[in-house]
N, C-alpha and C positions, 0 to 999 in steps of 0.2 A: 676415310668414308663419307661422315655425315657433311662436311663439308663440300666435297666433291658433289653429291647432292643437291645442294642448295646451289651451288654455284649454276651448275646445268639449267637447274629449275629457272631460275632466275633469268637467264638469258633467254629462254625462250617465252616467258608468259610475264615478264617482269611490269609489260605497261598495262596488265589488266589484273592480275594475282591480290587479291584482298582476302582471303585468308587461307592459313597456311597451319599447319598441325605436325607435330613428329608423331613415329608410328613406336609406341613401346620396342624397347631394346634390352638385352641380355646383356648384352657386350658392346665394347664401344670407347670412343674418347669421353673423358672425364670431363672434358669442356669443350665449350664453342670456339673458334678461330674468328677473331676480326674477319669483316668480310661475309659471314656469313649468310646476312641479308642483305647485301650490297644491290641497290638497283630496285629492289622492292619497295618502292617507292608511294604505291597505292593500296598497300599492304594494311589491312583494317584490324585482323585479329590473326596474332600468334597463341601456339598454343606448344608448350612443350614438357609433354608427360611419360611419364616410366621409364624415363629415360636414366643414366649412371652420371648426368652430369651432376660435380660438385660447386662448379660456381660459373658464371658467365663474365665476360671480360667488358669493362666500359667501353662504351664507343661502336658498340653490337649493334644497337638499334639507330647510326646516327642516320641512314638514310630511309629509317623509318618515319618519318613524321606524321604520316596523318593513323599510326597507330589507334585504335580506341581500346582493342580489349586484349591485355597480356593474361596470359596462364602458365603461371611456371610450376609442374606441380611433379618434378623429378624424382622426387622422394630421397635423392640423396644431395638435395643441394643444401650447402650448410652456412654459407654465406652468402651479402648483396654487397656489392661495392659501391663507394662513396662515389656520385654520378654517374652509374648505369642506366637513370630515367632519364639523362638531362636533356632537354629540347622536347621532350614528349609531351605535348603542352594539349592534346587531342586523346588522353586517352583518360577513359573515367570509369572502368572497370580493371582491377591489380586481383589477382588470385595468387598470392604463396602459400596456399594451406599445402598440409601434409608433406611438410622438407622436414629438413634436419637443420632448419635455422634458428641458433638458442639466442642469438642478441643482434641487431640491428644499428649500424651506428645512426647519428641522431641525424646527419643530414643527407639518409639516403634517398628520403623521398621527396628532396628539393625537386620544383617544377611542374611536380604531378597539381597542378594549383586546380584543377579542374575534375578531378576524380571526385566519383561519385559512390564508390562502394571497394573496401579495400577487406579482403578476405587474409588474414591471416593465422586461421586454425590450425591445430596440433603441431606447434614450432617451438613455441618459446617462453622462456623462463623469465623474463621482462618487458615491462612497456617505459617507453619514454612518452614525457610530454611534447619533448622537442620533434618527432616524428610527424607530428598534426599542427604541425605553427602553421604551413602554408594551403591545409585541406578547408576553404572556408565552407564549399558544395558538399563535400562529402555525406551522404544519407545514408550507407551502410557500413558499420564496421563490425567484423566477425572476430571476437578472441576467443572462441570457444575451445575447451580440451587442449590446452597448453598446461604449461608448469606453474603458473601463475597465484603466488603466495600470498601476494598485497598487489593492489595499484595506485597510484598516486591519485589525493583529493583531486587536484586540478587536470587529470588525463585528458580528458575532452570539454576542457575551456575554454579552448580555439577550433569549437566544431559547431559552429551556431547550427546548423541545419541538418544536424544528427537526428534521424527519425529511426533506425534499427540500429539498437548493441544487442552481440549475444556476447555471455560472457561464461555462460554454463560450462561444469565440466574441469577446473580450476579446482585448485588447493588452496584458495581464496578462505583466509577466516572470520576476516572483517572487513564491510564497504565503507568507507568513508560517508560522513552524513550528507558531504555537498558534493558527491561525486556526478551528480547530472545536474548543471547549471541552464540548461536550454531543457529544462522540462516538457515545454508549452510546446515545443516540436515533434518530441518524442513516444511515436503512437507503440513501438513495439519493444520492448526489452524482455529480454530470454536471459534469467540469470543462472537458474538452478541446473537444469540437467542434476550431472551429479557432484555435489559437493560437501561432500565426506567429514568434510574438517571444521566446516562453517558452525559457529558457536552464537551467531551476534550478525544480524540482519534489521535495517533501517531504512525502510520506503517512506518514512516521513515526510508531508510536504509535498506530494508529487502528483499531487488532480487527481488521483486512481479513483476512479466507482466502482470498477467490477476487477476479480484477478477471476482465471478458470478453477473450476472444483479439480484439486488435487496438484496445486501449483508446488502445494509445501512438502511434498510428498518425499523427495528427495533429502530436503534437510531432516535427517535423524537426529543429530546434534545440537539443532539450535537450541540455546538456550535463552534466548532474547529477542524477540521480534517486535519491531515497532511501525504500526501502521496508523499511524495518531496525525492530524493536519491532512486528511484525503477527503472524499465526498463520498462511501461508502454508504449508503443505503440499507440495505440486508445483510447480514450475515446466516448464510443456509447453513444443513448440513453439509460434513465433508469437505468444512470449510480447509477447516484445522486438522488434515490428517494427514499424518506424516511426521511432524517436529515434536513426536512424545515425551521428548525430556526438555521443552517448552518451564521454561519456571515465571518469567515475567512475559505480560502481552499489552501491548498497550493501542486501544484503539481511539482515546480520548479525541473528543475534535472531529469526529467525523457529521454523518445525518442520517446514524443508526436508530430504524423505526421501530424493529424486530430483532429477534433472536429464536431461533427455533430449538426446541427445548434439549437436542440432543446435540449441537454445537459443538459443547465443548467437552463431547463425551471419553475423547481421545488423551485429554491433555491431565491425565492423572498426574504429572507432576509440578502443574501451574500455583504457582505463591501469591503472586501480583495479576491484579485486572483492572487497566483503568478504562469506563465508559462514560466518564465526564463528559459534559460538552457535546452530548447526542439529541437527536430527538424521540426518545425510549419514551410510551406513555403506561405503559402496562412491561411485566415477563411471565414468561408462565413461572410456576410454583416451583420447578424441578430444574432449571435450567443452570443452574450451580450445584446442583447434585453432584456428577461427577468430580467436583474438582474438593477432593477429598483432603490435599495438602496447602489448601487457600487461606492465606492469611493479611492480606489486602486486599480490600475491594472497595472502589470507589466509583460512586454510582449519583455524581452532582449534577446539578445543574442540567437535569434532563426533564422534560413537563409532564411530569408523575400527574397521570391520571388514578385519582383514590377513591375508585368506587369497587363493588363487587367483584371485579374482576382481578383485583389485584392481592386480594384477601389471602388466597394462595401462596402467594410471595410473600407476603408480609408475614403469614408466621413462619418462614423460611427465615423471615429476618431475625424474627422476637429468636430463633434458636441459634443465631450466628451473630449476634450482634459486635464482638468482639472483632469480626473483620470488617466492621463496614469505617473507614477511616474519614470521613469528611459527612456531615449531616444534608438530608437530602428532604427536599421540600416540595411537597404539593404542590400543581401549578394548578389542577381542575381536581374539587368544585374550589370556589370563592376563599372559602371556611380553608385554608391549606391547613395540611398536619403536617409535622416537622418530624422527622425518623432520625437521631442522633444515636450513638457509639454508646450513649447510658441510656437514655431512656425514646420508644419506638413514639407513643403519642404522647405529644404535650401542646398544652393551650396556651395563650396569650392572652391577655385584654388586648380590646382594641374600639378604637369609637366609631359608632356609625350615626351620623346624622339625619333623624327623618326629616318628611316631607313637614312643611308648616299647617298640611291637611290632614285630618283622621286619616290613617291608610289600614288596610288587614294587613296582618302580622303574619302568622304563619299556623298550620292547622297540620299535627303530627297524622300518618294515616299508618303506619306501619306500629302494631303493638308490640312496642319494646318499652323498656325504663332507660336504657342506657347507649351510648350510642357505639356500636363495634368498631374493632381496630380499623382504619382506614377509610370508613363508612361515613355518612352524613345521614340526617333523617329525611323522611320522602317529606314533601311538602304540598299539598295540595296548591296554596297561592303562595307569593313572595312578596317583599316588601318593596311596593311603590319609590319609583325614584330615589330608593335609599344607596348611597356609597358604602362600597365594602371594599376594603384593600384587599389586596392577595395575601392573606398573612393568616394566622391565626387566628382562633376565638375564643371568647371564655365562654362557656353555656351553662345555661343555669334550668332548672326545672322549678314550675309552678305547681300547683295545686288542683287547679281549675281544667278544664278539658281544652276551651278554645279562651284564647284571648282577641279580639277581635275588633277593637281601635282603643287608639291612643291618642290624650293630645297631642298639640306641638312639644316636642322636647327633643334635647338630645341624650339619646341612650348611650351607655359604657358597657349592655349586654343585651346579646340575644335573647331573647325567653323563649322555651320550646316546653308544650307540657306532656307528660307520659300519658297513656289512657289510662294505666292501671298497675298500682293499686295509688290511691291516694296518699300523701305524704306530706309532711313541711316541708314548706317552700327550703331548698338549698341548692347547693353549686357543687355542679359535678365536679369533679378531680379527675384528672388525668391519671390511666392506666397507669401503671407502673409495669414493669417488665423485673 
């Protein structure tokens, strides 16, 4: 019946027909006979959906060289024969989703050199790199909701034009590190959906600058997440909602300027956090409070601004010194404070060459006799034309209220004075923790 219908239709309108679709049927043939589309030389689109077809013979499209879109959603289709799409150079969209195709032979898609979109969702148990060897123009590849447990590292190697990849809803447990070699072209990556077995995810070095809030929501079992070497500037509340079993989070080598105080609120299992090589200058004092299991924290190589705004966070570090893995150096002010795992406030001598003329040194305007952790005295005037390297500095206390001038000399210490009470001259020692 099906063949008779197509043959009759082709004899009537074969010179004009461009679009052909079958109606859903509950009974009928399980295959299409050769010649079913004979004479339909101008056909642009064909859709076979809802039919009980289990296979399609090679050669059935031999008269349809103008085809641009093929949609095969029979829900019963089990296999694709090698050579089925031979000669279809103009096809730009092939939809094969919602069938029962579990495997595809390597040469099946040979000839589809101009394909732009390939839809293979809800079918497969495995994928092969060889399928895509000739698809240099492919823009969209949809592999979601299959039964994939892994993907080859070079799966997308021969797809330089790929802009959209959908992989969500599979059973993948780990993604290869170099899975996306042409990431400069990629603008839409749909990975997650329901991936209940995924335990490790690496998106490092992908030029990412933002991700939608809640994107990690389905990743309930992920334990390791690597977002390093991207371009994230802010990490806001809700960003990590979902992966509550996360133990290791890598955010180093980004451009992070700030963190919301509750950004890590849901990560109760986190033990390792890397935030090195970002643009952090200050942090809320309670930002790491939810991380009760945290053991290793790397905050190195950030441009820390060590002023009063950092005091609350400094207090947290004092109480959690064992968690810091690498020393933290203040970039501002120039008399930098060094924070290490053993001593939070340390000072080391440096040399400052004073100008050859008399210069006003400094006058303390804060009524205190000791330097607070993470702060420096407020001064009314500063050294004139004095070079101070960005390092720590030994600070000494003098007995007089001010020092106004000095003769030409080379100094190894910067002298600051307390307002009260007068004391014999002594050197201020670092505060130990």
